[in-house]
N, CA, C and O atoms as a Tripos MOL2 file, in Angstrom:
@<TRIPOS>MOLECULE
protein
  284   283    71     0     0
PROTEIN
NO_CHARGES

@<TRIPOS>ATOM
      1 N         -62.1630  -47.6090  -66.6240 N.3       1 MET1
      2 CA        -61.4920  -46.3980  -67.0570 C.3       1 MET1
      3 C         -61.5720  -46.0380  -68.4800 C.2       1 MET1
      4 O         -61.3660  -46.9870  -69.2370 O.2       1 MET1
      5 N         -61.8170  -44.9210  -69.0250 N.am      2 ASP2
      6 CA        -61.9630  -44.6800  -70.4300 C.3       2 ASP2
      7 C         -61.2540  -43.4770  -70.8480 C.2       2 ASP2
      8 O         -61.7850  -42.3750  -70.7110 O.2       2 ASP2
      9 N         -60.1750  -43.6020  -71.3130 N.am      3 ILE3
     10 CA        -59.5970  -42.4650  -72.0420 C.3       3 ILE3
     11 C         -59.4640  -42.6640  -73.1120 C.2       3 ILE3
     12 O         -59.2490  -43.6950  -73.7490 O.2       3 ILE3
     13 N         -59.7040  -40.7480  -73.6090 N.am      4 ARG4
     14 CA        -59.7720  -40.8160  -75.3100 C.3       4 ARG4
     15 C         -58.8970  -39.6360  -75.8600 C.2       4 ARG4
     16 O         -59.1260  -38.5150  -75.4050 O.2       4 ARG4
     17 N         -58.0210  -39.7780  -76.7000 N.am      5 PHE5
     18 CA        -57.2260  -39.2700  -77.4830 C.3       5 PHE5
     19 C         -57.8410  -38.6400  -78.5910 C.2       5 PHE5
     20 O         -58.5460  -39.2800  -79.3710 O.2       5 PHE5
     21 N         -57.5820  -37.2090  -78.7360 N.am      6 VAL6
     22 CA        -58.0260  -36.6540  -80.0100 C.3       6 VAL6
     23 C         -56.8340  -35.9880  -80.9280 C.2       6 VAL6
     24 O         -56.2050  -34.9810  -80.6010 O.2       6 VAL6
     25 N         -56.6840  -36.5700  -81.8650 N.am      7 SER7
     26 CA        -55.1880  -36.2610  -82.6800 C.3       7 SER7
     27 C         -55.3910  -35.4390  -83.8010 C.2       7 SER7
     28 O         -56.5320  -35.2730  -84.2320 O.2       7 SER7
     29 N         -54.3570  -34.8720  -84.3540 N.am      8 SER8
     30 CA        -54.5380  -34.4010  -85.7730 C.3       8 SER8
     31 C         -53.6840  -35.3740  -86.9940 C.2       8 SER8
     32 O         -53.1690  -35.0080  -88.0500 O.2       8 SER8
     33 N         -53.7480  -36.3710  -86.5400 N.am      9 LEU9
     34 CA        -52.7710  -37.3310  -87.4420 C.3       9 LEU9
     35 C         -53.6690  -38.1630  -88.6870 C.2       9 LEU9
     36 O         -54.8380  -38.5480  -88.6700 O.2       9 LEU9
     37 N         -52.7910  -38.2490  -89.5850 N.am     10 THR10
     38 CA        -53.6420  -38.9860  -90.6170 C.3      10 THR10
     39 C         -53.9950  -40.2830  -90.2120 C.2      10 THR10
     40 O         -53.4160  -40.6270  -89.1820 O.2      10 THR10
     41 N         -54.9360  -41.3030  -90.8040 N.am     11 PRO11
     42 CA        -55.2750  -42.2770  -90.4010 C.3      11 PRO11
     43 C         -54.5100  -43.4280  -90.5320 C.2      11 PRO11
     44 O         -54.8120  -44.5190  -90.0480 O.2      11 PRO11
     45 N         -53.4600  -43.1660  -91.2280 N.am     12 GLU12
     46 CA        -52.2600  -44.1840  -91.2370 C.3      12 GLU12
     47 C         -51.4360  -44.1000  -90.4690 C.2      12 GLU12
     48 O         -51.0320  -45.1450  -89.9590 O.2      12 GLU12
     49 N         -50.7620  -42.6280  -90.0130 N.am     13 ASP13
     50 CA        -50.2760  -42.3700  -88.7830 C.3      13 ASP13
     51 C         -50.8760  -42.4640  -87.3300 C.2      13 ASP13
     52 O         -50.2710  -42.2670  -86.2760 O.2      13 ASP13
     53 N         -52.1580  -42.7970  -87.4980 N.am     14 GLU14
     54 CA        -52.7640  -43.0650  -86.3790 C.3      14 GLU14
     55 C         -52.8080  -44.2660  -85.7290 C.2      14 GLU14
     56 O         -52.7620  -44.5120  -84.5230 O.2      14 GLU14
     57 N         -52.9490  -45.3240  -87.1360 N.am     15 ALA15
     58 CA        -53.3390  -46.7170  -86.8340 C.3      15 ALA15
     59 C         -51.8310  -47.2570  -86.2450 C.2      15 ALA15
     60 O         -51.7340  -48.0660  -85.3220 O.2      15 ALA15
     61 N         -50.5950  -46.6050  -87.0120 N.am     16 GLN16
     62 CA        -49.3500  -47.1460  -86.6500 C.3      16 GLN16
     63 C         -49.2820  -46.7570  -84.9040 C.2      16 GLN16
     64 O         -49.0910  -47.6650  -84.0960 O.2      16 GLN16
     65 N         -49.4450  -45.4500  -84.4960 N.am     17 ILE17
     66 CA        -49.5570  -45.1470  -83.3660 C.3      17 ILE17
     67 C         -50.0850  -46.1490  -82.6110 C.2      17 ILE17
     68 O         -49.4520  -46.8880  -81.8580 O.2      17 ILE17
     69 N         -51.5160  -46.1640  -82.8720 N.am     18 ALA18
     70 CA        -52.5190  -46.9550  -82.1710 C.3      18 ALA18
     71 C         -52.0220  -48.5510  -81.8330 C.2      18 ALA18
     72 O         -52.4210  -49.1840  -80.8560 O.2      18 ALA18
     73 N         -51.4000  -48.8820  -82.4970 N.am     19 ALA19
     74 CA        -50.6910  -50.3720  -82.5930 C.3      19 ALA19
     75 C         -49.2530  -50.3290  -81.3970 C.2      19 ALA19
     76 O         -48.8980  -51.1440  -80.5460 O.2      19 ALA19
     77 N         -48.7010  -49.0200  -81.8070 N.am     20 ALA20
     78 CA        -47.2420  -48.9080  -80.7560 C.3      20 ALA20
     79 C         -47.9920  -48.6760  -79.3870 C.2      20 ALA20
     80 O         -47.5930  -49.4810  -78.5460 O.2      20 ALA20
     81 N         -48.9570  -47.8180  -78.9140 N.am     21 ILE21
     82 CA        -49.4380  -47.7510  -77.8660 C.3      21 ILE21
     83 C         -50.0420  -48.8730  -77.0690 C.2      21 ILE21
     84 O         -49.9830  -48.9390  -75.8420 O.2      21 ILE21
     85 N         -50.7040  -49.8660  -77.9550 N.am     22 CYS22
     86 CA        -51.5580  -51.0380  -77.4140 C.3      22 CYS22
     87 C         -50.3600  -51.9110  -77.0950 C.2      22 CYS22
     88 O         -50.3070  -52.3690  -75.9540 O.2      22 CYS22
     89 N         -49.4540  -52.1840  -77.8950 N.am     23 GLY23
     90 CA        -48.1670  -52.7870  -77.5800 C.3      23 GLY23
     91 C         -47.6960  -52.5900  -76.3190 C.2      23 GLY23
     92 O         -47.7360  -53.4370  -75.4270 O.2      23 GLY23
     93 N         -47.1510  -51.2440  -76.2060 N.am     24 ALA24
     94 CA        -46.3540  -50.7110  -74.9650 C.3      24 ALA24
     95 C         -46.9810  -50.9300  -74.0170 C.2      24 ALA24
     96 O         -46.4640  -51.6440  -73.1590 O.2      24 ALA24
     97 N         -48.2980  -50.4150  -73.8100 N.am     25 VAL25
     98 CA        -49.0300  -50.4210  -72.6340 C.3      25 VAL25
     99 C         -49.5860  -51.8950  -71.9290 C.2      25 VAL25
    100 O         -49.9040  -52.1090  -70.7590 O.2      25 VAL25
    101 N         -49.5710  -52.9260  -73.2460 N.am     26 GLY26
    102 CA        -49.5640  -54.3300  -72.9100 C.3      26 GLY26
    103 C         -48.4170  -54.8800  -71.9790 C.2      26 GLY26
    104 O         -48.6120  -55.4820  -70.9230 O.2      26 GLY26
    105 N         -47.3060  -54.6100  -72.4810 N.am     27 ARG27
    106 CA        -45.9900  -54.7620  -71.9170 C.3      27 ARG27
    107 C         -45.8110  -54.1190  -70.5410 C.2      27 ARG27
    108 O         -45.2200  -54.6450  -69.5970 O.2      27 ARG27
    109 N         -46.3060  -53.0970  -70.5420 N.am     28 LEU28
    110 CA        -46.0170  -52.2330  -68.9120 C.3      28 LEU28
    111 C         -46.9470  -53.2390  -68.2720 C.2      28 LEU28
    112 O         -46.4440  -54.0740  -67.5190 O.2      28 LEU28
    113 N         -48.4600  -53.2500  -68.5260 N.am     29 LEU29
    114 CA        -49.3270  -53.9850  -67.3630 C.3      29 LEU29
    115 C         -49.2290  -55.2230  -67.2420 C.2      29 LEU29
    116 O         -49.4730  -55.6160  -66.1010 O.2      29 LEU29
    117 N         -48.9260  -56.1120  -68.0820 N.am     30 ASP30
    118 CA        -48.7190  -57.5370  -68.1570 C.3      30 ASP30
    119 C         -47.9520  -58.0840  -66.8410 C.2      30 ASP30
    120 O         -48.3070  -59.1910  -66.4360 O.2      30 ASP30
    121 N         -47.0620  -57.4910  -66.2310 N.am     31 PRO31
    122 CA        -46.4550  -58.0900  -64.7890 C.3      31 PRO31
    123 C         -47.3560  -57.8760  -63.9610 C.2      31 PRO31
    124 O         -47.3050  -58.6230  -62.9840 O.2      31 PRO31
    125 N         -48.4490  -56.8890  -63.9740 N.am     32 PHE32
    126 CA        -49.3530  -57.1180  -62.5010 C.3      32 PHE32
    127 C         -50.1170  -57.7740  -62.6210 C.2      32 PHE32
    128 O         -50.5930  -58.1330  -63.6980 O.2      32 PHE32
    129 N         -50.5330  -58.2000  -61.2560 N.am     33 ALA33
    130 CA        -51.9250  -59.0860  -60.9460 C.3      33 ALA33
    131 C         -52.9800  -58.0560  -60.9530 C.2      33 ALA33
    132 O         -53.4990  -57.4030  -60.0480 O.2      33 ALA33
    133 N         -53.2380  -58.1150  -62.8850 N.am     34 LEU34
    134 CA        -54.4170  -56.8980  -62.9450 C.3      34 LEU34
    135 C         -55.0680  -57.6440  -63.9260 C.2      34 LEU34
    136 O         -54.3380  -58.4180  -64.5450 O.2      34 LEU34
    137 N         -56.4210  -57.6140  -64.2790 N.am     35 MET35
    138 CA        -57.1780  -58.0690  -65.3330 C.3      35 MET35
    139 C         -57.5080  -56.6500  -65.9590 C.2      35 MET35
    140 O         -57.8560  -55.7110  -65.2430 O.2      35 MET35
    141 N         -57.3880  -56.5530  -67.2460 N.am     36 TYR36
    142 CA        -57.7410  -55.2820  -68.1880 C.3      36 TYR36
    143 C         -57.8180  -55.8790  -69.3770 C.2      36 TYR36
    144 O         -57.3410  -56.9480  -69.7570 O.2      36 TYR36
    145 N         -58.7060  -54.7900  -70.1300 N.am     37 THR37
    146 CA        -58.5090  -54.9300  -71.7090 C.3      37 THR37
    147 C         -58.4060  -53.7620  -72.0080 C.2      37 THR37
    148 O         -58.9850  -52.8780  -71.3770 O.2      37 THR37
    149 N         -57.5500  -53.5160  -73.1590 N.am     38 LEU38
    150 CA        -57.3390  -52.4910  -73.6480 C.3      38 LEU38
    151 C         -57.9640  -52.2370  -75.1010 C.2      38 LEU38
    152 O         -57.3590  -52.8450  -75.9840 O.2      38 LEU38
    153 N         -58.7360  -51.6880  -75.4060 N.am     39 ARG39
    154 CA        -59.2720  -51.0660  -76.9790 C.3      39 ARG39
    155 C         -58.8550  -49.9960  -77.4050 C.2      39 ARG39
    156 O         -59.0650  -49.0210  -76.6830 O.2      39 ARG39
    157 N         -58.1820  -49.7960  -78.6030 N.am     40 ILE40
    158 CA        -58.1960  -48.6620  -79.2920 C.3      40 ILE40
    159 C         -58.8670  -48.7440  -80.9560 C.2      40 ILE40
    160 O         -58.6550  -49.4940  -81.9090 O.2      40 ILE40
    161 N         -59.7000  -47.6520  -80.7450 N.am     41 VAL41
    162 CA        -60.2740  -47.4230  -81.9160 C.3      41 VAL41
    163 C         -59.7920  -46.1350  -82.5730 C.2      41 VAL41
    164 O         -59.5980  -45.0190  -82.0900 O.2      41 VAL41
    165 N         -59.6710  -46.5480  -83.6580 N.am     42 THR42
    166 CA        -58.8440  -45.1080  -84.7060 C.3      42 THR42
    167 C         -60.0590  -44.5210  -85.8010 C.2      42 THR42
    168 O         -60.9920  -45.0960  -86.3620 O.2      42 THR42
    169 N         -59.6610  -43.3530  -85.8150 N.am     43 THR43
    170 CA        -60.7540  -42.3850  -86.7010 C.3      43 THR43
    171 C         -61.1250  -43.4070  -87.5840 C.2      43 THR43
    172 O         -62.3270  -43.6660  -87.5490 O.2      43 THR43
    173 N         -60.4760  -44.0410  -88.3360 N.am     44 ASP44
    174 CA        -61.2330  -44.7610  -89.6690 C.3      44 ASP44
    175 C         -61.7410  -46.0330  -89.1510 C.2      44 ASP44
    176 O         -62.3200  -46.7310  -89.9830 O.2      44 ASP44
    177 N         -61.6360  -46.5570  -87.7740 N.am     45 GLY45
    178 CA        -62.4810  -47.5330  -87.4920 C.3      45 GLY45
    179 C         -61.3640  -48.8610  -87.2350 C.2      45 GLY45
    180 O         -61.7620  -50.0050  -87.0150 O.2      45 GLY45
    181 N         -60.3680  -48.5980  -87.2840 N.am     46 GLN46
    182 CA        -59.4510  -49.8240  -86.9710 C.3      46 GLN46
    183 C         -59.5630  -50.0750  -85.5860 C.2      46 GLN46
    184 O         -59.6760  -49.1220  -84.8140 O.2      46 GLN46
    185 N         -59.5460  -51.1910  -85.1920 N.am     47 LEU47
    186 CA        -59.5810  -51.7270  -83.8220 C.3      47 LEU47
    187 C         -58.3950  -52.2140  -83.3020 C.2      47 LEU47
    188 O         -58.1410  -53.2530  -83.9110 O.2      47 LEU47
    189 N         -57.4780  -51.9580  -82.4130 N.am     48 PHE48
    190 CA        -56.3130  -52.5190  -81.7880 C.3      48 PHE48
    191 C         -56.9120  -53.1330  -80.2410 C.2      48 PHE48
    192 O         -57.6770  -52.4770  -79.5340 O.2      48 PHE48
    193 N         -56.5160  -54.2010  -79.9660 N.am     49 HIS49
    194 CA        -56.8450  -54.7460  -78.8090 C.3      49 HIS49
    195 C         -55.6750  -55.7040  -78.0810 C.2      49 HIS49
    196 O         -54.7480  -56.3200  -78.6080 O.2      49 HIS49
    197 N         -56.0880  -55.5940  -76.5950 N.am     50 HIS50
    198 CA        -54.7300  -56.4950  -76.0000 C.3      50 HIS50
    199 C         -55.6670  -56.6390  -74.5390 C.2      50 HIS50
    200 O         -56.3390  -55.6950  -74.1240 O.2      50 HIS50
    201 N         -55.6020  -57.8430  -73.9090 N.am     51 GLN51
    202 CA        -56.1280  -58.0320  -72.7790 C.3      51 GLN51
    203 C         -55.3140  -58.8790  -72.2980 C.2      51 GLN51
    204 O         -54.4610  -59.4520  -72.9760 O.2      51 GLN51
    205 N         -55.5450  -59.0930  -70.7260 N.am     52 SER52
    206 CA        -54.8620  -59.8950  -69.6210 C.3      52 SER52
    207 C         -55.6710  -59.9900  -68.5020 C.2      52 SER52
    208 O         -56.1940  -59.0730  -67.8690 O.2      52 SER52
    209 N         -55.7460  -61.6220  -68.2480 N.am     53 CYS53
    210 CA        -56.1950  -61.8440  -67.1480 C.3      53 CYS53
    211 C         -55.6370  -61.9440  -65.7130 C.2      53 CYS53
    212 O         -56.3040  -62.2600  -64.7280 O.2      53 CYS53
    213 N         -54.1970  -61.6010  -65.7270 N.am     54 GLY54
    214 CA        -53.4000  -61.1470  -64.8770 C.3      54 GLY54
    215 C         -52.8120  -62.5670  -64.6490 C.2      54 GLY54
    216 O         -53.3050  -63.5490  -65.2040 O.2      54 GLY54
    217 N         -51.6190  -62.6550  -63.7190 N.am     55 PRO55
    218 CA        -50.7760  -64.0710  -63.8400 C.3      55 PRO55
    219 C         -51.1670  -64.9020  -63.0730 C.2      55 PRO55
    220 O         -50.7980  -66.0770  -63.0670 O.2      55 PRO55
    221 N         -52.2890  -64.1920  -62.0270 N.am     56 ASP56
    222 CA        -52.7700  -65.4680  -61.0970 C.3      56 ASP56
    223 C         -54.2700  -66.3510  -61.4390 C.2      56 ASP56
    224 O         -54.7250  -67.3880  -60.9570 O.2      56 ASP56
    225 N         -54.7990  -65.3730  -62.5420 N.am     57 ALA57
    226 CA        -55.9640  -65.8300  -63.0780 C.3      57 ALA57
    227 C         -56.3680  -67.2300  -63.1450 C.2      57 ALA57
    228 O         -57.4710  -67.5640  -62.7110 O.2      57 ALA57
    229 N         -55.5620  -68.0730  -63.6550 N.am     58 ALA58
    230 CA        -55.8360  -69.1430  -63.6650 C.3      58 ALA58
    231 C         -56.2640  -70.3870  -62.1840 C.2      58 ALA58
    232 O         -57.1870  -71.1970  -62.1060 O.2      58 ALA58
    233 N         -55.1400  -70.0580  -61.1860 N.am     59 HIS59
    234 CA        -55.2390  -70.2030  -60.2220 C.3      59 HIS59
    235 C         -56.6510  -69.6520  -59.1280 C.2      59 HIS59
    236 O         -57.0030  -70.2900  -58.1360 O.2      59 HIS59
    237 N         -57.1370  -68.6790  -59.4790 N.am     60 MET60
    238 CA        -58.1290  -67.7330  -59.2530 C.3      60 MET60
    239 C         -59.4500  -68.7810  -59.6760 C.2      60 MET60
    240 O         -60.2670  -69.4280  -59.0210 O.2      60 MET60
    241 N         -59.2570  -68.6280  -60.7410 N.am     61 VAL61
    242 CA        -60.5710  -69.6880  -61.6070 C.3      61 VAL61
    243 C         -60.4240  -70.9300  -61.2050 C.2      61 VAL61
    244 O         -61.5060  -71.5120  -61.2740 O.2      61 VAL61
    245 N         -59.3280  -71.7950  -60.7020 N.am     62 ARG62
    246 CA        -59.3900  -73.2840  -60.4740 C.3      62 ARG62
    247 C         -60.1730  -73.1870  -58.5120 C.2      62 ARG62
    248 O         -61.0330  -73.9160  -58.0170 O.2      62 ARG62
    249 N         -59.4370  -72.0340  -57.8890 N.am     63 ALA63
    250 CA        -60.1270  -71.7280  -56.7140 C.3      63 ALA63
    251 C         -61.7460  -71.7930  -56.7070 C.2      63 ALA63
    252 O         -62.4310  -72.5010  -55.9690 O.2      63 ALA63
    253 N         -62.1410  -71.0010  -57.5770 N.am     64 VAL64
    254 CA        -63.3740  -70.3670  -57.3090 C.3      64 VAL64
    255 C         -64.1350  -72.2500  -57.9770 C.2      64 VAL64
    256 O         -65.0250  -72.9560  -57.5030 O.2      64 VAL64
    257 N         -63.3460  -72.4100  -59.0610 N.am     65 SER65
    258 CA        -64.2930  -73.9520  -59.4580 C.3      65 SER65
    259 C         -64.5740  -75.0070  -58.2170 C.2      65 SER65
    260 O         -65.6410  -75.5740  -57.9790 O.2      65 SER65
    261 N         -63.4330  -75.1080  -57.5500 N.am     66 THR66
    262 CA        -63.5770  -76.1580  -56.4830 C.3      66 THR66
    263 C         -64.5510  -75.5080  -55.2630 C.2      66 THR66
    264 O         -65.4310  -76.1850  -54.7310 O.2      66 THR66
    265 N         -64.3090  -74.2800  -54.9380 N.am     67 ASP67
    266 CA        -65.2870  -74.0770  -54.1870 C.3      67 ASP67
    267 C         -66.6600  -73.9770  -54.3210 C.2      67 ASP67
    268 O         -67.3500  -73.7380  -53.3290 O.2      67 ASP67
    269 N         -67.3340  -74.1870  -55.8370 N.am     68 VAL68
    270 CA        -68.1940  -74.2180  -56.3550 C.3      68 VAL68
    271 C         -68.9330  -75.4740  -56.3690 C.2      68 VAL68
    272 O         -70.1100  -75.6820  -56.0740 O.2      68 VAL68
    273 N         -67.8700  -76.4050  -56.8320 N.am     69 ALA69
    274 CA        -68.0620  -77.9630  -56.3000 C.3      69 ALA69
    275 C         -68.3280  -78.2890  -55.2840 C.2      69 ALA69
    276 O         -69.2400  -79.0890  -55.0720 O.2      69 ALA69
    277 N         -67.5570  -77.7270  -54.3100 N.am     70 ALA70
    278 CA        -67.8460  -78.2900  -52.9080 C.3      70 ALA70
    279 C         -69.0300  -77.7950  -52.0870 C.2      70 ALA70
    280 O         -69.2140  -78.2610  -50.9630 O.2      70 ALA70
    281 N         -69.8940  -76.8060  -52.6340 N.am     71 THR71
    282 CA        -70.9460  -76.5610  -52.0350 C.3      71 THR71
    283 C         -72.2950  -77.1900  -52.3920 C.2      71 THR71
    284 O         -73.3030  -76.8970  -51.7480 O.2      71 THR71
@<TRIPOS>BOND
     1     1     2 1
     2     2     3 1
     3     3     4 2
     4     3     5 am
     5     5     6 1
     6     6     7 1
     7     7     8 2
     8     7     9 am
     9     9    10 1
    10    10    11 1
    11    11    12 2
    12    11    13 am
    13    13    14 1
    14    14    15 1
    15    15    16 2
    16    15    17 am
    17    17    18 1
    18    18    19 1
    19    19    20 2
    20    19    21 am
    21    21    22 1
    22    22    23 1
    23    23    24 2
    24    23    25 am
    25    25    26 1
    26    26    27 1
    27    27    28 2
    28    27    29 am
    29    29    30 1
    30    30    31 1
    31    31    32 2
    32    31    33 am
    33    33    34 1
    34    34    35 1
    35    35    36 2
    36    35    37 am
    37    37    38 1
    38    38    39 1
    39    39    40 2
    40    39    41 am
    41    41    42 1
    42    42    43 1
    43    43    44 2
    44    43    45 am
    45    45    46 1
    46    46    47 1
    47    47    48 2
    48    47    49 am
    49    49    50 1
    50    50    51 1
    51    51    52 2
    52    51    53 am
    53    53    54 1
    54    54    55 1
    55    55    56 2
    56    55    57 am
    57    57    58 1
    58    58    59 1
    59    59    60 2
    60    59    61 am
    61    61    62 1
    62    62    63 1
    63    63    64 2
    64    63    65 am
    65    65    66 1
    66    66    67 1
    67    67    68 2
    68    67    69 am
    69    69    70 1
    70    70    71 1
    71    71    72 2
    72    71    73 am
    73    73    74 1
    74    74    75 1
    75    75    76 2
    76    75    77 am
    77    77    78 1
    78    78    79 1
    79    79    80 2
    80    79    81 am
    81    81    82 1
    82    82    83 1
    83    83    84 2
    84    83    85 am
    85    85    86 1
    86    86    87 1
    87    87    88 2
    88    87    89 am
    89    89    90 1
    90    90    91 1
    91    91    92 2
    92    91    93 am
    93    93    94 1
    94    94    95 1
    95    95    96 2
    96    95    97 am
    97    97    98 1
    98    98    99 1
    99    99   100 2
   100    99   101 am
   101   101   102 1
   102   102   103 1
   103   103   104 2
   104   103   105 am
   105   105   106 1
   106   106   107 1
   107   107   108 2
   108   107   109 am
   109   109   110 1
   110   110   111 1
   111   111   112 2
   112   111   113 am
   113   113   114 1
   114   114   115 1
   115   115   116 2
   116   115   117 am
   117   117   118 1
   118   118   119 1
   119   119   120 2
   120   119   121 am
   121   121   122 1
   122   122   123 1
   123   123   124 2
   124   123   125 am
   125   125   126 1
   126   126   127 1
   127   127   128 2
   128   127   129 am
   129   129   130 1
   130   130   131 1
   131   131   132 2
   132   131   133 am
   133   133   134 1
   134   134   135 1
   135   135   136 2
   136   135   137 am
   137   137   138 1
   138   138   139 1
   139   139   140 2
   140   139   141 am
   141   141   142 1
   142   142   143 1
   143   143   144 2
   144   143   145 am
   145   145   146 1
   146   146   147 1
   147   147   148 2
   148   147   149 am
   149   149   150 1
   150   150   151 1
   151   151   152 2
   152   151   153 am
   153   153   154 1
   154   154   155 1
   155   155   156 2
   156   155   157 am
   157   157   158 1
   158   158   159 1
   159   159   160 2
   160   159   161 am
   161   161   162 1
   162   162   163 1
   163   163   164 2
   164   163   165 am
   165   165   166 1
   166   166   167 1
   167   167   168 2
   168   167   169 am
   169   169   170 1
   170   170   171 1
   171   171   172 2
   172   171   173 am
   173   173   174 1
   174   174   175 1
   175   175   176 2
   176   175   177 am
   177   177   178 1
   178   178   179 1
   179   179   180 2
   180   179   181 am
   181   181   182 1
   182   182   183 1
   183   183   184 2
   184   183   185 am
   185   185   186 1
   186   186   187 1
   187   187   188 2
   188   187   189 am
   189   189   190 1
   190   190   191 1
   191   191   192 2
   192   191   193 am
   193   193   194 1
   194   194   195 1
   195   195   196 2
   196   195   197 am
   197   197   198 1
   198   198   199 1
   199   199   200 2
   200   199   201 am
   201   201   202 1
   202   202   203 1
   203   203   204 2
   204   203   205 am
   205   205   206 1
   206   206   207 1
   207   207   208 2
   208   207   209 am
   209   209   210 1
   210   210   211 1
   211   211   212 2
   212   211   213 am
   213   213   214 1
   214   214   215 1
   215   215   216 2
   216   215   217 am
   217   217   218 1
   218   218   219 1
   219   219   220 2
   220   219   221 am
   221   221   222 1
   222   222   223 1
   223   223   224 2
   224   223   225 am
   225   225   226 1
   226   226   227 1
   227   227   228 2
   228   227   229 am
   229   229   230 1
   230   230   231 1
   231   231   232 2
   232   231   233 am
   233   233   234 1
   234   234   235 1
   235   235   236 2
   236   235   237 am
   237   237   238 1
   238   238   239 1
   239   239   240 2
   240   239   241 am
   241   241   242 1
   242   242   243 1
   243   243   244 2
   244   243   245 am
   245   245   246 1
   246   246   247 1
   247   247   248 2
   248   247   249 am
   249   249   250 1
   250   250   251 1
   251   251   252 2
   252   251   253 am
   253   253   254 1
   254   254   255 1
   255   255   256 2
   256   255   257 am
   257   257   258 1
   258   258   259 1
   259   259   260 2
   260   259   261 am
   261   261   262 1
   262   262   263 1
   263   263   264 2
   264   263   265 am
   265   265   266 1
   266   266   267 1
   267   267   268 2
   268   267   269 am
   269   269   270 1
   270   270   271 1
   271   271   272 2
   272   271   273 am
   273   273   274 1
   274   274   275 1
   275   275   276 2
   276   275   277 am
   277   277   278 1
   278   278   279 1
   279   279   280 2
   280   279   281 am
   281   281   282 1
   282   282   283 1
   283   283   284 2
@<TRIPOS>SUBSTRUCTURE
     1 MET1         2 RESIDUE 1 A MET
     2 ASP2         6 RESIDUE 1 A ASP
     3 ILE3        10 RESIDUE 1 A ILE
     4 ARG4        14 RESIDUE 1 A ARG
     5 PHE5        18 RESIDUE 1 A PHE
     6 VAL6        22 RESIDUE 1 A VAL
     7 SER7        26 RESIDUE 1 A SER
     8 SER8        30 RESIDUE 1 A SER
     9 LEU9        34 RESIDUE 1 A LEU
    10 THR10       38 RESIDUE 1 A THR
    11 PRO11       42 RESIDUE 1 A PRO
    12 GLU12       46 RESIDUE 1 A GLU
    13 ASP13       50 RESIDUE 1 A ASP
    14 GLU14       54 RESIDUE 1 A GLU
    15 ALA15       58 RESIDUE 1 A ALA
    16 GLN16       62 RESIDUE 1 A GLN
    17 ILE17       66 RESIDUE 1 A ILE
    18 ALA18       70 RESIDUE 1 A ALA
    19 ALA19       74 RESIDUE 1 A ALA
    20 ALA20       78 RESIDUE 1 A ALA
    21 ILE21       82 RESIDUE 1 A ILE
    22 CYS22       86 RESIDUE 1 A CYS
    23 GLY23       90 RESIDUE 1 A GLY
    24 ALA24       94 RESIDUE 1 A ALA
    25 VAL25       98 RESIDUE 1 A VAL
    26 GLY26      102 RESIDUE 1 A GLY
    27 ARG27      106 RESIDUE 1 A ARG
    28 LEU28      110 RESIDUE 1 A LEU
    29 LEU29      114 RESIDUE 1 A LEU
    30 ASP30      118 RESIDUE 1 A ASP
    31 PRO31      122 RESIDUE 1 A PRO
    32 PHE32      126 RESIDUE 1 A PHE
    33 ALA33      130 RESIDUE 1 A ALA
    34 LEU34      134 RESIDUE 1 A LEU
    35 MET35      138 RESIDUE 1 A MET
    36 TYR36      142 RESIDUE 1 A TYR
    37 THR37      146 RESIDUE 1 A THR
    38 LEU38      150 RESIDUE 1 A LEU
    39 ARG39      154 RESIDUE 1 A ARG
    40 ILE40      158 RESIDUE 1 A ILE
    41 VAL41      162 RESIDUE 1 A VAL
    42 THR42      166 RESIDUE 1 A THR
    43 THR43      170 RESIDUE 1 A THR
    44 ASP44      174 RESIDUE 1 A ASP
    45 GLY45      178 RESIDUE 1 A GLY
    46 GLN46      182 RESIDUE 1 A GLN
    47 LEU47      186 RESIDUE 1 A LEU
    48 PHE48      190 RESIDUE 1 A PHE
    49 HIS49      194 RESIDUE 1 A HIS
    50 HIS50      198 RESIDUE 1 A HIS
    51 GLN51      202 RESIDUE 1 A GLN
    52 SER52      206 RESIDUE 1 A SER
    53 CYS53      210 RESIDUE 1 A CYS
    54 GLY54      214 RESIDUE 1 A GLY
    55 PRO55      218 RESIDUE 1 A PRO
    56 ASP56      222 RESIDUE 1 A ASP
    57 ALA57      226 RESIDUE 1 A ALA
    58 ALA58      230 RESIDUE 1 A ALA
    59 HIS59      234 RESIDUE 1 A HIS
    60 MET60      238 RESIDUE 1 A MET
    61 VAL61      242 RESIDUE 1 A VAL
    62 ARG62      246 RESIDUE 1 A ARG
    63 ALA63      250 RESIDUE 1 A ALA
    64 VAL64      254 RESIDUE 1 A VAL
    65 SER65      258 RESIDUE 1 A SER
    66 THR66      262 RESIDUE 1 A THR
    67 ASP67      266 RESIDUE 1 A ASP
    68 VAL68      270 RESIDUE 1 A VAL
    69 ALA69      274 RESIDUE 1 A ALA
    70 ALA70      278 RESIDUE 1 A ALA
    71 THR71      282 RESIDUE 1 A THR
């Protein structure tokens, strides 16, 4: 999914809001068993980034590793 916002904010205000959005969306999505990457690039080129492998990702990696070693 790619979501784009066009704003009339100043670069400084845009950076503050981008940081807040990145933190809020991260807190909203983190409890779900969902792998995602959130990237926000502001007009002046600042990058805000958050990613999650989901709460069960470590278990899935171990299961895949075990299955691969068994074959």
